[in-house]
C-alpha positions in Angstrom: -69.8 -11.6 48.9 -71.4 -14.2 46.5 -75.0 -14.1 45.5 -76.0 -17.0 47.7 -74.7 -15.4 50.8 -76.3 -12.1 50.0 -79.6 -13.9 49.5 -79.2 -15.7 52.8 -78.6 -12.3 54.5 -81.8 -11.0 52.9 -83.7 -14.0 54.3 -82.2 -13.4 57.8 -83.4 -9.8 57.6 -86.9 -11.0 56.6 -86.8 -13.1 59.7 -85.8 -10.2 61.9 -88.5 -8.1 60.3 -91.2 -10.3 62.0 -90.5 -8.2 65.2 -91.9 -5.1 63.5 -95.7 -5.1 63.5 -95.7 -2.1 61.0 -94.5 -4.4 58.2 -95.8 -7.9 59.2 -99.3 -7.2 57.9 -97.7 -7.2 54.4 -95.1 -9.8 55.1 -94.7 -11.1 51.5 -94.0 -7.5 50.5 -91.4 -6.8 53.1 -89.7 -10.1 52.4 -89.5 -9.1 48.7 -88.2 -5.6 49.7 -85.3 -6.9 51.9 -84.3 -9.7 49.6 -84.3 -7.4 46.7 -82.3 -4.9 48.7 -79.8 -7.5 49.6 -79.2 -8.2 45.9 -79.7 -5.0 43.9 -76.2 -3.4 44.3 -74.9 -6.3 42.2 -77.1 -5.4 39.3 -73.9 -4.2 37.6 -73.0 -7.8 37.0 -74.9 -7.5 33.7 -72.0 -5.4 32.5 -70.1 -8.7 32.1 -72.3 -9.4 29.0 -70.6 -6.5 27.3 -66.9 -7.4 28.1 -64.5 -7.9 30.9 -62.9 -4.5 30.7 -66.2 -2.7 31.3 -67.2 -5.2 34.1 -63.9 -4.9 35.9 -63.9 -1.1 35.7 -67.4 -0.7 37.0 -68.4 -3.7 39.1 -68.9 -2.8 42.8 -68.3 0.8 41.7 -71.2 3.3 41.3 -73.9 0.8 42.3 -72.2 0.4 45.7 -71.6 4.2 46.1 -73.1 6.4 48.7 -75.8 7.9 46.4 -76.9 4.6 45.1 -76.9 3.0 48.5 -79.5 5.6 49.4 -81.3 5.5 46.1 -81.9 1.7 45.9 -84.3 1.5 48.9 -86.3 4.4 47.6 -86.6 2.7 44.2 -87.6 -0.7 45.7 -90.1 0.7 48.2 -91.5 3.0 45.5 -92.2 0.1 43.2 -93.9 -1.8 46.0 -96.0 1.3 46.9 -97.3 1.4 43.3 -99.1 -1.9 44.0 -99.8 -1.6 47.8 -100.5 1.9 49.0 -101.4 0.8 52.5 -97.8 -0.1 53.5 -95.9 1.8 56.2 -93.5 3.5 53.8 -91.1 4.7 56.6 -90.7 1.2 58.1 -90.4 -0.5 54.7 -87.8 2.0 53.7 -85.8 1.5 57.0 -85.7 -2.3 56.6 -84.8 -2.1 52.9 -82.1 0.5 53.6 -80.6 -1.8 56.2 -80.6 -4.6 53.6 -78.8 -2.5 51.0 -76.3 -1.1 53.5 -75.4 -4.6 54.8 -74.8 -5.7 51.2 -72.3 -2.9 50.6 -70.8 -3.1 54.1 -70.0 -6.8 54.0 -68.5 -6.4 50.5 -65.7 -4.2 51.8 -64.4 -7.1 53.9 -63.4 -9.3 51.0 -60.3 -8.8 48.8 -62.3 -7.6 45.8 -63.7 -4.7 47.8 -65.9 -1.8 46.7 -65.8 1.9 45.8 -68.3 2.5 48.6 -67.1 6.1 49.3 -67.9 7.4 45.8 -68.3 10.2 44.9 -66.1 11.4 47.8 -63.3 8.9 46.8 -62.8 6.4 44.0 -60.4 4.4 46.2 -61.1 0.7 46.4 -61.9 -0.4 50.0 -60.5 -3.9 50.4 -60.2 -5.0 54.0 -59.7 -8.6 52.8 -60.6 -10.8 55.8 -63.6 -12.7 54.4 -63.4 -14.8 51.2 -66.0 -14.0 48.5 -67.7 -17.2 49.6 -67.2 -17.9 53.2 -68.5 -21.4 54.2 -68.7 -20.6 57.9 -70.7 -17.4 57.4 -73.0 -19.1 54.8 -73.5 -22.1 57.1 -74.5 -19.9 60.0 -77.1 -18.0 57.9 -78.5 -21.2 56.4 -78.8 -22.8 59.8 -80.8 -19.9 61.0 -83.1 -20.2 58.0 -83.6 -23.9 58.7 -84.4 -23.3 62.3 -86.9 -20.6 61.3 -88.5 -23.0 58.8 -88.9 -25.6 61.6 -90.9 -23.2 63.7 -88.2 -21.5 65.9 -88.7 -17.8 66.5 -86.4 -16.2 63.9 -85.7 -13.0 65.9 -83.5 -14.5 68.7 -82.0 -17.0 66.2 -80.8 -14.3 63.8 -79.8 -11.9 66.5 -77.6 -14.6 67.9 -76.1 -15.3 64.5 -75.5 -11.5 64.1 -73.5 -11.5 67.3 -71.6 -14.6 66.3 -70.7 -13.0 62.9 -69.4 -9.9 64.6 -67.1 -12.1 66.7 -66.1 -14.1 63.6 -65.1 -10.9 61.8 -63.0 -9.8 64.7 -61.3 -13.2 64.8 -60.6 -13.0 61.0 -59.2 -9.5 61.4 -56.9 -10.7 64.2 -55.7 -13.7 62.1 -55.0 -11.4 59.2 -52.9 -8.9 61.3 -51.0 -11.9 62.8 -50.2 -13.1 59.3 -49.0 -9.6 58.2 -46.6 -9.5 61.2 -45.3 -12.9 60.3 -44.7 -11.9 56.7 -42.8 -8.8 57.8 -40.6 -10.9 60.0 -39.2 -13.1 57.2 -38.7 -10.4 54.6 -35.1 -9.1 54.1 -34.5 -6.3 56.5 -32.6 -4.2 54.0 -35.8 -3.8 51.8 -38.5 -1.2 52.4 -42.0 -2.6 52.3 -44.3 -0.5 50.0 -47.4 -2.7 49.9 -48.4 -5.8 51.9 -51.5 -7.7 50.8 -52.9 -10.6 52.9 -56.1 -12.0 51.6 -58.4 -14.9 52.6 -59.0 -18.2 50.9 -61.9 -20.5 51.3 -59.9 -22.3 54.0 -60.1 -20.8 57.5 -56.3 -20.8 58.3 -54.9 -20.3 54.8 -54.1 -16.8 53.3 -52.7 -15.5 50.1 -49.8 -13.1 50.7 -48.2 -10.6 48.3 -45.6 -8.0 49.2 -44.1 -5.2 47.2 -40.8 -3.8 48.5 -38.5 -1.3 46.9 -36.5 -4.1 45.3 -38.7 -7.2 44.8 -42.2 -8.7 44.8 -42.7 -11.7 47.2 -45.7 -14.0 46.7 -46.8 -17.0 48.7 -49.2 -18.5 51.1 -49.7 -18.3 54.9 -51.1 -21.1 57.0 -51.8 -20.6 60.7 -48.7 -18.8 62.0 -46.4 -19.6 59.1 -45.7 -17.8 55.8 -43.9 -19.3 52.8 -42.9 -17.2 49.8 -42.9 -19.4 46.7 -42.1 -16.6 44.1 -39.9 -13.7 44.1 -39.6 -11.2 41.2 -37.3 -8.1 40.8 -39.3 -4.9 40.9 -39.0 -3.1 37.6 -40.5 0.2 36.4 -43.3 0.3 33.9 -42.2 -0.4 30.3 -40.7 2.5 28.3 -42.9 5.0 26.5 -42.2 3.5 23.0 -43.8 0.2 24.3 -46.6 1.8 26.3 -47.7 4.6 24.1 -50.6 2.7 22.4 -51.0 0.2 25.2 -52.0 2.9 27.7 -55.1 3.6 25.7 -56.2 0.0 25.6 -59.4 -0.5 27.6 -58.4 -3.9 28.9 -55.1 -2.6 30.3 -56.8 0.5 31.7 -59.3 -1.7 33.5 -56.6 -4.0 34.9 -54.5 -1.1 36.3 -57.6 0.6 37.8 -58.3 -2.6 39.8 -55.0 -4.3 40.5 -53.0 -3.0 43.4 -49.9 -5.3 43.1 -48.7 -6.4 39.7 -45.7 -7.1 37.6 -45.2 -7.1 33.8 -43.4 -9.1 31.2 -42.5 -8.3 27.6 -41.7 -11.2 25.2 -40.8 -11.0 21.5 -43.0 -13.1 19.3 -43.3 -13.8 15.6 -46.1 -11.2 15.3 -44.2 -8.6 17.4 -44.4 -8.6 21.2 -46.5 -10.0 24.0 -47.0 -7.5 26.9 -48.5 -9.1 30.0 -49.5 -7.6 33.3 -49.9 -10.1 36.1 -51.9 -9.4 39.3 -49.8 -10.9 42.1 -52.6 -11.3 44.5 -54.2 -14.3 42.8 -51.7 -17.1 42.8 -53.2 -20.6 42.9 -51.5 -23.9 42.0 -48.6 -22.1 40.4 -50.8 -20.0 38.2 -51.7 -16.3 38.4 -55.3 -16.1 37.3 -55.9 -12.4 36.9 -54.0 -10.9 34.0 -54.1 -8.3 31.2 -52.3 -9.5 28.0 -51.7 -7.5 24.9 -50.4 -8.5 21.5 -48.3 -5.7 19.9 -47.1 -5.5 16.4 -43.5 -4.6 15.6 -44.4 -0.9 15.9 -45.9 -1.5 19.4 -49.4 -1.0 18.3 -52.0 -3.2 20.1 -53.5 -5.8 17.8 -55.4 -8.0 20.4 -55.9 -7.7 24.1 -57.7 -9.4 27.0 -58.1 -9.0 30.7 -59.9 -11.2 33.2 -59.6 -14.3 35.4 -58.3 -17.3 33.5 -57.2 -20.5 35.3 -54.9 -22.0 32.7 -52.5 -20.8 30.0 -54.4 -22.7 27.3 -57.7 -20.9 28.1 -56.0 -17.6 28.2 -54.5 -18.0 24.7 -57.9 -19.1 23.4 -59.6 -16.0 24.9 -56.9 -13.7 23.6 -57.1 -15.0 20.1 -60.9 -14.7 20.0 -60.9 -11.0 21.0 -61.2 -8.1 18.5 -58.5 -5.5 18.2 -60.4 -3.0 20.4 -63.3 -3.5 22.8 
């Protein structure tokens, strides 16, 4: 989820914590703990200051893993204990643990996903039913905060919102499964489906759809009970070894492949040599695929420049590519 929604969830937990007399005596401290717990797994966002390859490889990785999900509450409560030794450590830990767990838990429901099962598995868990920013979810949480601020008891307010959100998630899952069934109906029956990706958008009834079969890639949009595939590409194997030998070692391409689950590639001859582009088929908007890895190769297929990340126009992509060093 986005930072604002995680913050709103932390505020909701602070409201629910008023039911616990063991922590209300130090209410500013418990509020700090649960709000910090609702944000701290995303501390790896600072990796973006280094470069996109490092950020894409590690964001929502180890900081959302099982060991760190258990470690963050201990760290937060431990810091608070240094300043306030009279707190009920057990109850502070329980509330903070709940905040961290909910952060990681809700993140698995959007299309970016997390590696929440590390170190047991490095697989990305991407249920893909909630957009990174979901206006309905955010509105419910903010409405609860406003009611609390006007004097309404926060406990029944946020418990009601929690029930509504559970129902909302079930509805979203049902809509996604319905969209998958509809996509399967309109695909050619002589093609075997390998991957089917249905991801939410900010609009309630609109979904992004990407399918990989044994012959083609199909990309489009779903709305309510209808799916329209706007693009179709023939499925081709990875470029030959003479092209990929140096490219495989490029950190930008490695980051892209580690994250992207459905992608195609193009190889175009240029004056400088070749342009090798890998295109994530899950992120089509207004006719443009926004998540790519692009490599400039010389005539000996050595990487000279590369870039990976989200870019929303071809002009911006070329500017970013030309501004990058040979290796990151």
